[in-house]
N, C-alpha and C positions, 0 to 999 in steps of 0.2 A: 347295265348302268342306265339309270334314268336320265333323260335329257335335262340339262341345266335350265336355268331361267330362259324362257322363250324369247325375251327381248334381246338376247345376245345372239349375234350371227356366228357362224362357224369361224369366220375370220377374226371376230372379236374374242372368241374363246381361245383361239390360237395365240392371239396377241397377249391376252392375260397370262396364259401359261408361260410364254417366253419371257415376259417381263418379270414374272414371279420367280421362275426357276433360274434364269440366266443372269438377270441384273440384281443389284443390291436394293432395288426399290421395295418398300414395304406396301401393304395393302392400301394405306391412305394415299401414298404417293402414286400408286397405280391408278386408283380411282380418279385422282386429280388429272393425271395424264390423259386418261380416256374420257374425262368429262362426265363421269357417272358417279352415283353415290357409293359410299364405302360399304353399306350393307349389301348392295348387289354384288360387288366384287368379292366380299367375304363369303357370301352364300355360294357363288360360283366356284370358288376355290375349295370350299368344303364338299360340294357336289362332285367336283372332279377328283376328290380324294388326293390332292397334291400333298407331298411331304411337308412337314413343318419347316419353316424358314430357318436355316442355320444362323446362329449368332456369330458375330465377328470375333476373331481370335483375340484382338486387343481391346477388351472392354467388357462391360456388363450392361445389359439393356434393362430399363425399368419395365415392370409388368404392363403399365398403362400406355406408355409411349416407347417406341424403339429409339431411345437416345443413347448413343454409344459414347462412353467416357474412357479415355486412356488413363487407366489407373497408375501406370508408371509415371506419367506426367503429373498426375495429382499428387503422388507421393513426393516427387521432387519439389513441387510448389509448396507443399506443406512444410518440408524441411527448410524452405527459404522463408518460413514464417508468414506465408500468405493465408488469409482467412478463406473460409468457404465462399463468401460473397465475392472476394477478389478472384478466386480460382474459377468460379462460375462465369465471371466476366471475361476472363482470359480465354476460356474454352468455349465461350458463347453458348452456354447451356444454363439451365436454371440451377439455383442453389439446392433445390429439392432433389434434382437428378444426381448431383454430386453426392449428397448424403445417402440416398437410396442405393446408389451403385456401390459405395463403400461398404454399407451395411450388408448387402446381399452377396458380396464377393468374398472369396477366400484370400484375397491378396491383402497383405498387412500394410496398413497406412498408419504411420506413427502420428498420434495426435497429442503426445505428451507435452510438447512445447506449445505454449499459447501463442496464437498469431499476434503480430505486433506491426501496426501500420508504419511506424517510423523505421523499422528494420526489415520490412518485407522486401525481398530481393537484394538485400545488402549484407547477407551473412558473411560472404567472403570478404567484404570491406571491413566488417567488424573484426574478423580474425586478423587481417592485415594490420589494422590500426592497433590492435593489442600487441602484436609482435613488434610494432614500431615504437610504442610507448612503454611496453611492459608494465602497464598500470590499468587495472580495471576501472579505477576512478576517472582517470583521464579519458579512457575510451568511452565511458558512460557520459561524461560531460560533452565529448565531441558529438555523440549521436543524440544527446538530450534525452537520455533514458536513465533509469535507476541502475545502480551497480548490481542489484540482485538479478535483473534481466540479463545483463552482460555475463555475469558469473555462470548463470544457469545455461546460457547459450554456449559458452566456451567449454563447459564440462560436457555438455551433450555432444559437441563436436570433437571431443577427445583432446582438447587443448589443455596441456598441463599448466595450471595457474601457479606461478612462482610466488615466493614470499614477497617479492617486490610489488605485487599487486596490492598489498596492504600498506603501501607507502602513502603518506599524506600528499596531497597535491600542492599544499602551500609551503611546507618546509622540508619535504623529503625525509621525514623521520617516521619510524615505525609507530603505529598506533599504540596507545597506552593500555588497551584491554580493559578499561574501567567504565565503558560507556553505559553500563547498566547499573552502576552503583549509586548509592544515595548521594555521595559527595559530588559526583559528576552532574547529577540532576540539579543539585544545589547551585553549582557553578553556572550552569545554563540559566537557571531561574534568576540569579543575581544579574547576569548580563542582560537578560530580557527586561527586567524591571528598571535597570539603570540606563540602558542604551537604546532600547526599542520604544520610540515614541508612540507606537500603535498598541503597546502592551497595556492591559487594563490597569495595572498598578504603577504605570510610569509616573503619574502625577504625584504619587507619594514618595517616589525615589528619585529617578533622574530628573523629573520635573522640578524638584526643589533642591537640586544641586548635589544629590548623593551619587557618587561615582564609584568605580571599581579601579583598583590599583592597575596602572597601565601595563605592568608586566604580566598581569593575570588575564587580560582581555582575550588574547589569542594563544595563551599558553596554559592549558589545564594542568600540566605537570608541575609548573611553578606554584600554582594555587594549591595543588594536592600536597606537594612537599612542605609548604609552609604549615598547612593544617596538621600534617602528620608530625612535623618536628616540634612545633610550638604549642599546639593545642591538644595533640594526641588523638586517639581514636574516639569516635562518637560514644559518649558514656552510656546512654540508653536510647531506645527508640523515641523517647519523649524529648530528646535534646535536638536542637537545630542551631544553625549559625545565626548569631545576633551581633549587632553593632554596639560595642561597649568599650570604653566608658562614654564616648561621645555619640549620642543617638542621632545627632545631626551630621555626623561625619560619614565618610564613605567606607566601603569595604576595602580597607588598606591594612597593612601590617601594623599590629599594635592596637587595632580598634575592632577586633572580632573575637568572639568566644563561643563556646558551646553553652547553650542556656535552655532551660525548660520554658514552657509557655507562661508559667507563673512568673519566672524571672523576667521574661521579655515584657510581660504586662506592666511591670514596674518601670520599664525603661522606655515607654512610649512618650511622645511629645504631648499626648492628651492626658497623661496620668497626673492626678492632683494629690495623690497619696504620698506622704513622706514617711520615714521610719518613726518620726515623732507622733504623727497622727495614728499610725498603726499601733503604736504602744498605748496610746490613749484608749483606742478601741478595745485592745486586749484587757486593759485595766478596768474597762467599763462592763466586762462580762458579769452577768448577774450573780455568779457564784463568788466573785471577789470584789465587787464594787462597794466601796465604802459609802456610808450614808451621806446624802447630799451631793454625791458625785454625779455628773451627767450620764444619762443612759446611752446605749448604743444608738437608739433612734434619734436622740437629741444631737449626738455628735455627727450622725449622718446628715441631718438637716443643716447643722452648723458649717460643715465642710462641703455641702452640696454633693453628697455621695449617694450611690445606689444603696438602699437599705439592705438588700440581700447580700451585697458585697461586704458591707460593714459588718453584718452578722458573722459571715465566714471568717473575717479577720479577727473578730472578737473571740471566736471559738478556736482559733489557731489553725483553721483549715486553709487559710490563704495568707500570703505575705509572710511566710516563715523565714 
């Protein structure tokens, strides 16, 4: 065996061997302890042909730095919805070390649940709160998160979600199951236009006194049953709810109907066309207009109408 680096005395060589083989110190820590450079310690260990330093049983070391991470604890923290950043702070290591150790280990760490700052470390509290209220909605409101987050967490933890979790928080009735239908979106739109002063259409509805029937404000079923019983199903995709016969009235029983866009156009407060004017325009069509009768263009000027609209009415394409 060739003699190691000459600057090391026999006593220092013995010290390095003992520190390396007996203690848990790595090469960097040994170099700091002896007050020498890492490269000298590393060269000495190689020259002495010392065995490779064994890794600790509970963890995985990153290649560049010997940072040991307890993967069992990482797994437990992940299941408590802690993020990598939070775990790194708790274990006092870098976030990079956490990710590398997980990637290079054979230990399974479940990452299917997305970390959540509001629920981190509170999973058991969530489960207890659900068993107390038996409602996903009330549990979500208590922790100020969405019902989707609570439902996913409970299912992951094997908690059976009862039908009671579909109970409404306001009146304890089962949900109607029509939240994705056209009529439900219509009801929501009416409420927004009539009651929400921040809505872009509020000035044309609630702002000018148009309201919604009080029994329909918080009760979609009542609105739905009225439509179904008195108006019937939506005739075609071109039909929507219209206020009629009183355009200045509210969305109340007796003042709504199914109507096409063409029918609704006749029912606006800006509309200047009457059935009498429409008939004059139809009579003024070039194919049937008697000599000396006003033309469509003349009638449009007379009644201050858009010429293209007047032509459509004369041809029977509009206002039928």
